[in-house]
C-alpha positions in Angstrom: 30.4 -12.1 24.7 27.6 -11.5 27.3 26.0 -8.0 27.3 24.1 -6.3 30.0 20.9 -5.0 28.3 20.8 -2.3 31.2 24.2 -1.0 30.1 23.5 -0.3 26.6 23.1 3.4 25.8 20.7 5.0 23.3 23.0 7.3 21.2 26.8 7.4 20.8 28.9 10.5 21.3 30.4 9.9 17.8 33.4 8.6 15.9 35.5 11.6 16.7 35.2 10.7 20.5 36.0 7.0 19.6 32.5 5.7 20.0 31.4 3.0 17.3 27.7 3.7 16.4 26.9 0.1 16.0 27.5 -0.5 19.8 24.6 1.8 20.5 21.0 1.0 20.2 19.5 3.8 18.1 22.1 4.3 15.5 22.1 0.1 15.2 18.4 0.2 14.7 18.7 2.8 12.0 21.4 0.6 10.3 19.1 -2.6 11.0 16.1 -0.7 9.3 17.9 0.6 6.3 19.3 -2.9 5.4 16.0 -4.6 5.9 14.0 -2.2 3.6 17.1 -2.3 1.0 16.9 -6.1 0.9 13.1 -6.4 0.9 12.6 -3.5 -1.9 15.3 -5.2 -4.0 13.8 -8.7 -3.9 10.3 -7.1 -4.5 11.9 -5.5 -7.8 13.4 -8.8 -8.7 10.3 -10.9 -8.1 7.8 -8.4 -9.7 8.2 -10.0 -13.3 7.1 -13.3 -11.8 4.0 -11.4 -10.5 4.6 -12.4 -7.0 3.2 -10.4 -3.9 5.4 -8.2 -1.9 5.1 -10.3 1.1 7.0 -13.2 -0.7 10.0 -10.5 -1.1 9.9 -9.5 2.6 9.5 -13.2 4.1 12.5 -14.1 1.6 14.7 -11.0 2.6 14.1 -11.7 6.3 15.4 -15.3 6.0 18.4 -14.2 3.8 19.3 -11.6 6.8 19.1 -14.3 9.3 21.1 -17.3 10.4 20.1 -19.4 7.2 22.2 -17.2 4.7 24.2 -14.1 5.7 23.8 -14.8 9.5 26.2 -17.9 8.9 28.9 -15.1 9.0 29.3 -14.5 12.8 31.0 -11.5 12.8 28.1 -10.1 10.5 25.6 -11.4 13.0 27.5 -9.9 16.0 27.9 -6.6 14.6 24.7 -6.0 12.4 22.2 -8.1 14.7 23.9 -8.8 18.0 21.6 -10.6 20.7 21.3 -7.5 22.7 19.7 -5.6 19.9 16.7 -8.3 19.4 14.3 -7.1 21.9 14.8 -3.3 20.5 14.3 -4.5 17.1 11.2 -6.8 18.0 9.7 -3.9 20.0 9.6 -1.4 17.2 8.5 -4.4 14.8 5.5 -5.0 17.2 4.5 -1.4 17.4 4.2 -1.6 13.5 2.4 -5.1 13.8 0.0 -3.6 16.3 -1.0 -0.6 13.9 -1.1 -2.9 10.9 -3.6 -5.3 12.8 -5.5 -1.9 13.8 -5.7 -1.2 10.0 -6.9 -4.4 9.1 -9.7 -4.2 11.7 -10.5 -0.6 10.6 -10.8 -1.8 7.0 -12.8 -5.0 7.6 -16.4 -4.4 6.6 -18.3 -7.0 8.5 -21.6 -6.1 6.8 -20.0 -7.0 3.5 -18.9 -10.3 4.9 -22.6 -10.9 6.1 -23.8 -10.1 2.6 -21.6 -12.7 0.8 -23.9 -15.6 0.8 -23.9 -19.2 1.9 -21.8 -20.3 -1.1 -18.7 -18.3 0.3 -19.4 -19.4 3.7 -19.6 -23.1 3.0 -16.3 -22.9 0.9 -14.7 -21.2 3.8 -15.7 -23.5 6.4 -14.5 -26.6 4.2 -11.2 -24.7 3.5 -10.7 -24.4 7.1 -12.0 -27.6 8.6 -10.2 -30.1 6.3 -6.6 -28.6 6.6 -7.3 -28.0 10.3 -8.0 -31.7 10.7 -5.0 -32.6 8.7 -2.9 -30.3 10.8 -4.0 -32.3 13.8 -2.7 -35.4 11.9 0.7 -33.6 11.1 1.0 -32.4 14.8 1.0 -36.1 16.1 3.6 -37.1 13.4 5.8 -34.2 14.3 5.7 -34.9 18.1 6.7 -38.5 17.4 9.4 -37.6 15.0 11.2 -34.1 16.2 13.2 -34.0 19.3 11.7 -32.0 21.8 8.2 -31.2 20.2 6.5 -33.6 22.7 7.6 -31.3 25.6 4.5 -29.2 24.9 1.1 -29.8 25.8 -1.3 -31.7 23.2 -4.0 -29.4 23.1 -2.0 -26.0 22.3 0.3 -28.1 20.1 -2.6 -29.5 17.9 -4.3 -26.0 17.8 -1.5 -24.0 16.7 -0.6 -26.5 13.9 -4.2 -26.9 12.9 -4.5 -22.9 12.7 -1.1 -22.8 10.8 -2.2 -25.2 8.1 -5.7 -23.9 7.7 -5.1 -20.0 7.5 -5.7 -18.1 4.2 -4.1 -14.6 4.0 -6.9 -12.1 3.1 -4.5 -9.2 2.2 -1.9 -11.3 0.1 -5.0 -13.1 -1.7 -6.3 -9.9 -2.7 -3.0 -8.4 -4.1 -2.5 -11.8 -6.2 -6.3 -11.4 -7.3 -5.5 -7.7 -8.6 -2.3 -9.0 -10.4 -4.1 -11.6 -12.3 -7.2 -9.3 -13.0 -9.5 -11.6 -11.1 -10.8 -9.4 -8.4 -14.2 -8.9 -10.0 -14.8 -12.1 -11.7 -17.0 -14.8 -9.9 -13.7 -16.7 -8.7 -12.4 -13.6 -7.3 -15.4 -12.4 -5.6 -16.1 -15.8 -4.0 -12.5 -16.1 -3.1 -12.3 -12.8 -1.4 -15.7 -13.4 0.7 -14.5 -16.7 1.8 -11.1 -15.4 2.8 -12.8 -12.8 4.9 -14.6 -15.5 6.6 -11.4 -17.4 7.0 -9.8 -14.5 8.5 -12.3 -14.0 11.4 -12.0 -17.7 12.2 -8.5 -17.7 12.2 -8.4 -14.9 14.6 -10.8 -16.8 16.9 -8.6 -19.9 16.8 -5.4 -18.0 17.5 -6.9 -16.5 20.5 -7.9 -20.1 21.7 -4.5 -21.3 20.9 -2.7 -18.5 22.7 -5.0 -18.7 25.7 -4.1 -22.6 25.7 -0.5 -22.1 25.2 0.3 -20.3 28.3 3.9 -20.3 28.7 4.6 -23.5 26.6 6.9 -25.2 28.8 4.2 -25.2 31.4 1.5 -26.4 29.0 1.1 -29.8 30.4 1.0 -28.9 33.8 -0.9 -25.6 33.8 -4.4 -25.3 35.4 -7.2 -25.7 32.9 -8.9 -22.9 34.7 -6.2 -20.4 33.5 -7.2 -20.9 30.0 -10.8 -20.7 30.8 -10.3 -17.3 32.5 -8.2 -16.0 29.5 -11.0 -16.9 27.3 -13.7 -15.3 29.5 -11.9 -12.2 29.7 -11.3 -12.2 26.2 -14.9 -12.5 25.4 -15.6 -9.8 28.0 -13.2 -7.4 26.3 -14.7 -8.0 22.7 -18.3 -7.1 24.4 -17.0 -4.1 26.0 -15.4 -2.7 23.1 -18.6 -3.4 21.1 -21.2 -2.2 23.5 -19.5 0.7 25.2 -16.4 1.9 22.9 -18.2 1.4 19.5 -20.9 4.3 20.5 -18.2 6.5 21.5 -16.3 6.0 18.3 -19.5 6.6 16.2 -19.9 9.8 17.8 -16.2 10.7 17.3 -16.7 9.7 13.5 -19.8 12.1 13.6 -17.9 14.9 14.8 -15.2 14.5 12.2 -17.7 14.0 9.2 -17.2 15.8 6.1 -20.1 18.4 7.2 -17.4 19.8 9.7 -14.6 22.1 8.2 -11.5 19.9 9.6 -10.9 16.6 11.5 -9.7 17.8 14.9 -6.3 16.5 15.7 -7.2 15.6 19.4 -9.6 12.9 18.1 -6.7 11.5 15.9 -4.1 11.5 18.6 -6.8 10.0 21.2 -7.7 7.2 18.9 -4.0 6.2 18.2 -3.3 6.2 22.1 -6.4 4.0 22.4 -4.8 1.4 19.9 -1.8 1.1 22.3 -3.9 0.9 25.4 -6.2 -1.8 23.7 -3.3 -3.6 23.0 -2.0 -3.5 26.6 -5.3 -4.9 27.9 -5.3 -7.8 25.7 -1.5 -8.5 26.6 -2.5 -8.3 30.4 -5.5 -10.6 29.8 -3.1 -13.2 28.4 -3.9 -13.1 24.8 -1.5 -11.2 22.3 -1.6 -7.4 22.2 -2.5 -7.6 18.7 -6.0 -8.5 19.3 -7.0 -5.5 21.2 -5.8 -3.4 18.4 -7.7 -5.6 16.0 -11.0 -5.5 17.9 -10.6 -1.6 18.4 -10.2 -1.2 14.7 -13.5 -3.0 14.2 -15.3 -0.4 16.4 -14.5 2.5 14.4 -17.3 3.2 11.5 -16.3 3.2 8.0 -16.4 6.7 6.7 -14.4 10.0 6.5 -12.7 9.5 9.9 -11.5 6.0 9.2 -10.1 7.4 5.8 -8.1 10.0 7.7 -6.8 7.6 10.0 -5.7 5.4 7.1 -4.1 8.3 5.4 -2.1 9.2 8.3 -0.5 5.8 9.4 -0.6 3.5 6.5 2.3 4.1 4.4 4.7 4.7 7.7 3.3 1.4 9.0 3.2 -0.8 6.1 6.2 0.6 4.5 8.7 0.9 7.2 7.6 -0.6 10.5 6.1 -4.0 9.0 9.2 -5.0 7.0 11.1 -5.1 10.5 8.6 -7.6 11.6 9.3 -10.0 8.6 13.2 -9.3 9.4 12.6 -10.5 13.0 11.0 -13.6 12.0 13.8 -14.3 9.5 16.2 -13.8 12.3 14.4 -16.7 13.9 14.4 -19.1 10.9 17.4 -21.2 10.5 16.7 -23.3 7.5 19.9 -25.3 8.0 17.7 -27.0 11.1 16.1 -28.8 8.4 18.8 -31.4 7.6 18.6 -35.0 6.5 16.1 -36.8 4.4 13.8 -37.3 7.4 13.4 -33.5 8.1 13.0 -32.8 4.3 10.4 -35.5 4.2 8.6 -33.8 6.9 8.7 -30.6 5.2 7.1 -32.3 2.0 4.4 -34.0 4.2 3.4 -30.6 5.9 3.4 -28.8 2.4 1.2 -31.7 1.1 -1.2 -31.5 4.1 -1.7 -28.0 3.8 -2.0 -27.9 0.0 -4.1 -31.0 -0.2 -6.3 -30.1 2.4 -7.0 -26.6 1.5 -7.3 -27.2 -2.4 -9.3 -30.7 -1.8 -11.7 -29.3 0.6 -12.5 -26.1 -1.3 -12.7 -28.0 -4.5 -15.4 -30.5 -3.3 -17.7 -27.7 -1.6 -17.1 -25.6 -4.8 -18.2 -28.4 -7.1 -21.2 -29.1 -4.8 -22.1 -25.4 -4.9 -22.6 -25.9 -9.0 -19.3 -24.0 -9.8 -17.5 -25.3 -12.9 -14.5 -27.5 -12.2 -11.8 -25.3 -13.5 -13.1 -22.5 -11.4 -13.4 -24.9 -8.4 -9.6 -25.7 -8.9 -8.8 -22.2 -9.2 -10.6 -21.3 -6.0 -8.8 -24.1 -4.2 -5.4 -22.7 -5.4 -6.3 -19.2 -4.4 -7.3 -20.1 -0.9 -4.1 -21.9 -0.3 -2.5 -18.5 -0.2 -0.5 -17.7 3.2 1.2 -14.6 4.3 1.7 -12.2 7.1 -1.2 -13.8 9.3 0.6 -17.1 9.1 4.0 -15.5 10.3 2.1 -13.9 13.1 0.7 -17.4 14.2 4.3 -19.0 13.8 5.9 -16.3 15.7 3.5 -16.3 18.5 3.9 -20.1 18.7 7.7 -19.7 18.8 7.4 -17.0 21.6 5.2 -19.3 23.6 7.5 -22.0 23.2 5.0 -24.3 21.6 7.1 -24.4 18.3 11.0 -25.3 18.3 13.5 -24.2 15.8 12.9 -27.1 13.4 9.3 -26.8 13.3 9.2 -23.2 13.2 11.6 -23.3 10.0 9.4 -26.0 8.3 6.2 -24.1 8.8 7.9 -20.7 7.6 9.0 -22.7 4.4 5.5 -24.2 3.8 4.1 -20.6 3.9 6.6 -19.3 1.6 6.2 -22.4 -0.8 2.4 -22.3 -0.9 2.2 -18.5 -1.6 4.6 -18.8 -4.2 2.9 -21.4 -6.2 -0.4 -19.6 -6.2 0.2 -17.2 -9.0 1.8 -19.5 -11.6 -0.7 -22.2 -10.6 -3.6 -20.0 -11.1 -2.3 -18.8 -14.3 -1.7 -22.3 -15.7 -5.4 -23.4 -14.7 -7.8 -20.5 -15.1 -7.9 -18.2 -18.2 -11.2 -16.3 -18.4 -10.5 -15.3 -21.9 -11.3 -18.8 -22.7 -14.8 -18.6 -22.0 -15.2 -15.0 -23.1 -14.6 -14.9 -26.7 -18.2 -15.5 -27.9 -20.3 -13.9 -25.4 -20.9 -10.6 -27.3 -21.3 -12.0 -30.5 -25.0 -12.3 -30.1 -25.4 -8.3 -29.7 -25.6 -7.9 -33.3 -25.9 -4.3 -34.8 -29.1 -3.1 -32.5 -27.2 0.3 -32.0 -26.2 2.4 -34.7 -23.2 3.6 -32.6 -21.3 2.2 -29.5 -18.7 4.1 -27.8 -16.5 3.4 -24.9 -15.7 6.7 -22.9 -13.1 6.5 -20.0 -12.9 9.0 -17.2 -10.9 9.3 -14.3 -11.6 12.2 -12.3 -14.9 14.3 -12.0 -13.7 17.2 -14.4 -14.1 14.9 -17.3 -17.9 14.2 -17.2 -19.3 17.6 -18.6 -16.9 17.7 -21.6 -17.2 14.0 -22.2 -21.2 14.2 -22.2 -21.0 17.3 -24.4 -18.6 15.6 -27.0 -20.5 12.2 -27.1 -24.0 14.1 -27.3 -22.6 16.0 -30.2 -21.8 12.8 -32.3 -25.3 11.2 -31.9 -27.6 12.3 -34.6 -30.8 13.2 -32.6 -33.8 11.6 -34.7 -32.1 8.5 -36.4 -29.5 6.8 -34.5 -29.5 5.1 -31.0 -26.3 5.1 -29.2 -25.1 2.6 -26.7 -22.6 4.1 -24.3 -20.0 2.3 -22.2 -18.5 4.4 -19.4 -15.5 3.0 -17.7 -14.4 4.6 -14.6 -10.6 4.3 -14.4 -9.2 3.5 -10.9 -5.6 2.9 -10.1 -4.9 0.2 -7.8 -1.7 0.9 -5.8 0.3 -1.2 -3.4 -1.4 0.3 -0.4 -4.0 -2.0 1.5 -6.8 0.3 1.3 -6.9 0.3 -2.2 -7.5 -3.3 -2.0 -10.5 -2.8 0.4 -11.9 -0.4 -2.2 -11.8 -3.4 -4.5 -13.3 -5.8 -2.0 -16.3 -3.6 -1.8 -17.0 -3.8 -5.3 -20.6 -4.2 -6.6 -21.7 -5.7 -9.8 -22.8 -2.5 -11.4 -19.2 -1.3 -11.4 -19.6 1.0 -8.4 -17.4 0.2 -5.4 -19.1 -0.4 -2.2 -16.1 2.0 -0.9 -18.7 4.8 -1.7 -19.9 4.4 1.7 -16.3 4.2 3.1 -14.4 7.1 1.3 -16.3 10.4 1.2 -14.4 11.9 -1.9 -14.9 8.9 -4.0 -18.4 8.7 -2.8 -19.0 12.3 -4.0 -17.4 11.7 -7.2 -19.6 8.4 -8.0 -22.6 10.2 -7.2 -21.8 13.0 -9.4 -21.1 10.4 -12.3 -24.1 8.1 -11.7 -26.3 11.2 -11.6 -24.9 12.9 -14.8 -25.0 9.7 -16.9 -28.4 8.7 -15.5 -29.8 12.0 -16.5 -27.9 11.6 -20.0 -29.3 8.3 -20.7 -32.9 9.2 -19.7 -33.2 12.4 -21.9 -32.4 10.7 -25.4 -32.0 7.5 -27.3 -28.9 6.6 -25.3 -28.3 3.4 -23.2 -25.5 4.0 -20.6 -23.6 0.9 -19.1 -21.3 1.8 -16.3 -18.3 -0.4 -15.6 -15.1 0.3 -13.4 -11.5 -0.9 -14.2 -9.4 -1.2 -11.2 -5.7 -2.0 -12.0 -2.2 -0.7 -12.0 -1.4 1.7 -14.3 1.1 -0.5 -16.1 -1.9 -2.8 -17.1 -4.9 -0.6 -17.2 -4.5 -0.5 -21.0 -5.3 -4.2 -21.1 -8.5 -3.9 -19.4 -9.6 -0.8 -21.7 -8.7 -2.9 -25.0 -10.2 -6.0 -23.7 -13.7 -4.3 -23.0 -13.5 -2.7 -26.4 -13.0 -5.7 -28.1 -15.6 -7.7 -26.0 -18.3 -5.1 -26.8 -17.1 -4.5 -30.3 -17.1 -0.8 -29.9 -15.8 1.1 -32.9 -14.3 3.9 -30.9 -12.9 4.6 -27.5 -12.5 8.0 -26.2 -9.9 8.6 -23.5 -9.3 11.8 -21.4 -6.0 13.6 -21.9 -3.7 13.6 -18.9 -4.0 17.3 -18.5 -7.0 19.5 -18.3 -7.3 23.3 -18.6 -9.6 24.9 -15.9 -11.3 28.2 -16.6 -10.7 30.9 -14.0 -11.1 34.7 -13.8 -7.4 35.0 -14.3 -5.2 32.6 -16.4 -6.3 29.0 -17.0 -5.2 26.5 -14.4 -3.8 23.3 -15.9 -4.6 20.2 -13.9 -2.1 17.4 -14.5 -3.2 13.8 -13.2 0.2 12.5 -13.8 2.6 10.9 -16.2 1.2 7.4 -15.5 -2.2 8.2 -16.9 -0.3 9.5 -20.0 1.5 6.3 -20.4 -2.0 4.6 -20.1 -3.3 6.7 -23.2 0.0 5.7 -25.1 -0.4 2.1 -24.6 -4.1 2.1 -25.6 -3.3 3.9 -28.8 -0.7 1.2 -29.6 -2.7 -1.7 -28.5 -6.4 -0.9 -29.3 -8.2 -2.8 -32.1 -10.6 -0.2 -32.9 -10.3 3.8 -33.3 -8.9 5.7 -30.5 -9.9 9.4 -29.7 -7.9 11.7 -27.0 -9.8 14.5 -25.8 -7.7 17.5 -24.7 -10.4 19.4 -22.7 -10.2 23.2 -22.4 -13.6 23.7 -21.3 -15.9 21.8 -23.6 -19.4 22.0 -22.4 -18.7 24.6 -20.0 -21.4 24.5 -17.4 -23.3 21.6 -18.6 -27.2 22.4 -18.4 -30.1 20.1 -19.0 -32.8 21.4 -21.4 -36.2 20.0 -21.8 -36.9 17.7 -24.7 -34.9 15.0 -26.2 -31.5 16.7 -26.1 -29.2 18.2 -23.6 -26.3 20.3 -24.8 -25.0 23.6 -25.4 -24.5 25.2 -28.8 -21.2 23.9 -30.0 -18.9 25.1 -32.9 -16.7 22.3 -34.1 -13.9 22.4 -36.9 -12.4 19.4 -38.4 -8.9 19.8 -40.0 -8.2 17.7 -43.1 -4.9 16.9 -44.2 -5.4 13.6 -45.8 -4.9 10.0 -44.6 -6.8 7.4 -42.9 -7.1 9.4 -39.6 -8.3 12.4 -41.1 -10.9 10.4 -43.1 -12.1 9.2 -39.6 -12.3 12.7 -38.3 -14.4 13.5 -41.5 -16.6 10.7 -40.6 -17.1 11.8 -37.1 -17.7 15.2 -38.4 -20.5 14.0 -40.4 -22.1 12.3 -37.4 -21.9 16.0 -35.8 -23.7 17.7 -38.8 -26.7 16.0 -38.1 -27.1 17.5 -34.6 -29.0 20.7 -34.7 -27.1 22.3 -31.9 -23.5 21.6 -33.4 -22.0 23.7 -36.3 -19.4 22.0 -38.3 -16.6 24.0 -40.3 -14.3 21.8 -42.4 -10.8 23.3 -43.0 -8.7 21.5 -45.6 -5.0 22.3 -45.9 -3.6 22.0 -49.5 -0.2 22.9 -50.6 0.5 25.3 -53.5 3.1 22.7 -54.7 1.9 19.4 -54.6 3.8 17.2 -52.3 4.4 13.6 -52.5 2.8 11.2 -49.6 5.3 9.1 -47.9 4.7 5.4 -48.6 7.0 4.1 -46.2 9.1 3.0 -49.1 11.1 5.9 -50.5 10.0 9.4 -51.8 9.8 11.6 -48.7 12.2 11.4 -46.1 10.8 12.1 -42.5 13.0 14.5 -40.5 12.5 12.5 -37.2 12.6 15.0 -34.0 15.5 14.8 -31.8 15.4 14.0 -28.2 14.0 11.3 -26.0 10.4 11.5 -27.5 9.7 11.1 -31.0 6.6 11.1 -33.5 5.7 7.5 -34.3 4.5 6.8 -38.0 3.1 3.8 -39.3 5.5 1.5 -41.1 2.9 -0.2 -43.3 3.6 0.3 -47.1 0.6 2.2 -48.8 0.0 3.4 -52.2 0.2 7.4 -52.1 -2.0 7.6 -55.5 -4.6 5.3 -53.9 -4.4 7.3 -50.7 -4.8 10.6 -52.6 -8.0 9.0 -54.4 -9.4 7.9 -51.2 -9.0 11.3 -49.6 -10.7 13.0 -52.7 -13.5 10.4 -52.6 -14.2 10.9 -48.9 -14.3 15.0 -49.1 -16.4 14.7 -52.2 -18.8 12.4 -50.6 -19.0 14.4 -47.5 -19.7 17.7 -49.3 -22.1 16.3 -51.4 -24.1 14.7 -48.5 -24.0 17.5 -46.2 -24.2 20.3 -49.0 -25.4 23.8 -47.4 -25.1 22.3 -43.6 -21.4 22.4 -43.5 -19.1 25.3 -44.0 -16.1 24.4 -46.1 -12.8 26.3 -46.5 -9.6 25.5 -48.0 -6.3 27.0 -46.5 -3.2 27.2 -48.8 0.2 28.2 -48.3 3.4 26.9 -46.8 3.5 28.2 -43.3 0.6 26.0 -41.8 2.0 26.2 -38.3 1.0 29.7 -37.9 -2.5 29.0 -39.7 -3.2 26.0 -37.3 -2.0 28.2 -34.1 -4.0 31.1 -35.4 -7.2 29.0 -35.5 -6.5 27.4 -32.0 -5.8 30.9 -30.5 -8.8 32.5 -32.0 -11.6 30.8 -29.9 -13.8 30.7 -32.8 -14.4 27.0 -32.2 -15.4 25.3 -29.0 -13.9 21.9 -30.4 -11.1 21.1 -33.0 -11.0 17.7 -34.6 -7.8 16.4 -36.1 -6.2 13.2 -37.1 -3.0 11.6 -35.4 -1.4 11.4 -39.1 0.1 8.1 -38.6 0.4 8.1 -42.5 1.4 11.7 -42.9 1.3 13.8 -46.1 4.2 15.6 -47.0 2.7 18.9 -45.5 2.4 17.3 -42.1 5.5 15.2 -42.3 7.6 18.2 -42.5 6.5 19.2 -39.0 8.3 16.1 -37.6 11.6 17.8 -37.0 9.8 19.8 -34.0 10.8 18.7 -30.6 7.4 17.1 -29.4 5.7 17.8 -26.1 3.0 15.1 -26.6 4.3 12.8 -29.1 1.4 10.5 -29.0 -1.0 12.8 -30.4 1.1 13.4 -33.7 2.4 16.7 -35.1 -0.8 18.6 -35.4 -2.6 17.3 -32.3 0.7 17.9 -30.2 0.8 21.5 -31.4 -2.8 22.3 -30.4 -2.3 20.4 -27.0 0.7 22.3 -26.1 0.5 24.6 -22.9 2.9 27.2 -24.5 1.0 28.4 -27.6 -2.0 30.0 -25.9 -4.7 27.6 -27.6 -8.2 28.1 -26.3 -10.2 25.4 -27.9 -10.7 21.9 -26.9 -9.1 19.4 -29.2 -9.9 15.7 -30.2 -7.4 13.8 -31.7 -8.6 10.8 -33.7 -6.5 7.4 -34.6 -8.3 5.2 -37.1 -7.9 1.5 -36.5 -5.0 0.6 -38.7 -6.5 -1.7 -41.3 -3.4 -1.6 -43.7 -0.9 -3.7 -41.8 -2.7 -7.1 -41.5 0.5 -9.0 -40.6 0.1 -8.1 -36.9 -1.3 -10.9 -34.4 -3.9 -10.5 -32.1 -3.2 -10.4 -28.7 -5.9 -11.9 -26.1 -6.4 -9.6 -23.2 -8.2 -10.4 -19.9 -10.0 -7.3 -18.6 -10.4 -6.7 -14.9 -14.1 -6.1 -15.0 -15.0 -9.3 -17.1 -18.0 -10.4 -15.2 -19.4 -6.5 -14.9 -19.0 -5.7 -18.4 -20.3 -9.0 -19.9 -23.5 -8.4 -17.9 -24.0 -5.2 -19.6 
């Protein structure tokens, strides 16, 4: 049925007046968008266990919605994706693509590319030139073999094929590296730098290809002068943007800097309008509209204004509009056009040329640059990643009629295959854990105490320094502190940019790009630098940038690599002192899950700090120490975790500014410790959360002897320096809460009680609020009991159950941490 596009109305009058909404433009667009998002998100969820980037799901989703799968049902195609709706869908998708390319230009730091070095440049050059040359050879074969392919002029066809085979998708590569925790390894850093070079060259080549293509069918007879004028006009546009517009945007960015109270909405609107105007100008010139948006993005300085722009449009563009572009690509892809042995043979040839050229070219140059063979192969596999830029090239080629349906389908499947195999191939070839096992074995025992302290916000700084300082004996021991800044890696492309600007000392280059992050890093750096200079403390700063689901792997790996006996984690809630009631700051459930996984997987002791103002206004004082007077209480019930608390308390006793009180809870009637094989039955709490206790079988009498010996040794060693009290009675809950509410102590140290005494085990029938802290820690960390003291919950490394196997964990910051 032929439809006059001018007769299509925007909105219907509703079903009650006999209108079918799917016959009208806007309701149909809503249905199409919802369907595209549902299919792409569902596929992303299915492919997530395979660690595939989201772009794979979006490409496959578009193909499934098109004539290759669901589109074979003609009634579905005529109803959901009729021909008259194609220009509307593609127009909306093109707006998303326009602003996405503006974001790419906005986030691309040309100065960081210049700093990447000759090795990355050489690898990128080889990774482009070899597959480009092979692409030209493939183009000759396709022109001779596929019907209709020879109707296009040689020059534009060769350039399009060369570009299609030589591209590396920078955003997709970054996401794969993040998933594999290779972003800050040497391989990852080299791959990112080379891909950035590749991206710039790809845009230049694509502009050349578009200029040569013209209208496709006329390619053979078009005057060469037209292409020359297009290229010259494009160069003039770039020069004008860099010379005239860039200073203007610098002025706008300065006007919107953090020194001013707010960002004027007029500047935001003007900038977004200029994106559209820039796209119109390049389309007027004869290059694609996306080039104008990309170049305009490059003119905006990296700073607070750029950050505001990204915040305003990134989620809307990447989450809603961009999937429509993949869908429109899928609607043009008909896999059924690839039929017969000859067509599939051509697909295999194209894949072999793309993979062989990229991997081989990168591998040879990487080996010549003195990189190990395994790393060189991995680099080649990573540089073989395709993605959105590849689809843009192919769609422009089809739009310009350079690529027919069969060639287009072959190249789309090639892009899909090369991206899909990247993650499993790299996982099979390259495992950094193989070379990291013995690096820290030479560190010996130069330091009396080594601690890994984690922070995920500026509020953790003063309490963390106060706690660590209180555990360091002033005149005897030397402390080595590994400070790990935990940064969540999200699916937003701007988080990838933050990682791309990563420096080897653990602080991202984004400190120049994101004002709030910069301010945080400055505060952290100054505080820990000052702390390290004022005492016998060596501070090593590192950063873990990872998804929250795998953050614990980074923490546990670094702890194992550096052989630290204790990890200190911040609790996911923090109490902020105010003139009125305390304000509770909650960083989110995801960070709580990180703590839970570290507690479950760490091979060393773990302490969770519940901060209620520990350290207060941290002040520096002259001399070797820098802390405030601190009263600490160690609660002792018995068991391995409590003995670890006692040992930690012994370190605090030696500090002249810390007073330590040990409170030992004893029962009037001697209880029996649960040994895991009978005796005391734990009344487990009801509900979703439960306290977890160790299943290891222990000897109750032996544990009791160890408790008595630890306490006697402690009191004997610190006689006269420690206040010791015994608390007897059956209502220990009231006693514990009374101590926490009194405010007598700045810090209360308790064990998690994985091997609970009978006294603690009876508390397990309570409904937990924070089960990972154990019964006592949970009680003191609760928001409902009016506790005013900070709490440190300690879990000793479990030495009893030795049957558990060790799991090798690869840390995100392997290179940075090993350099410490």
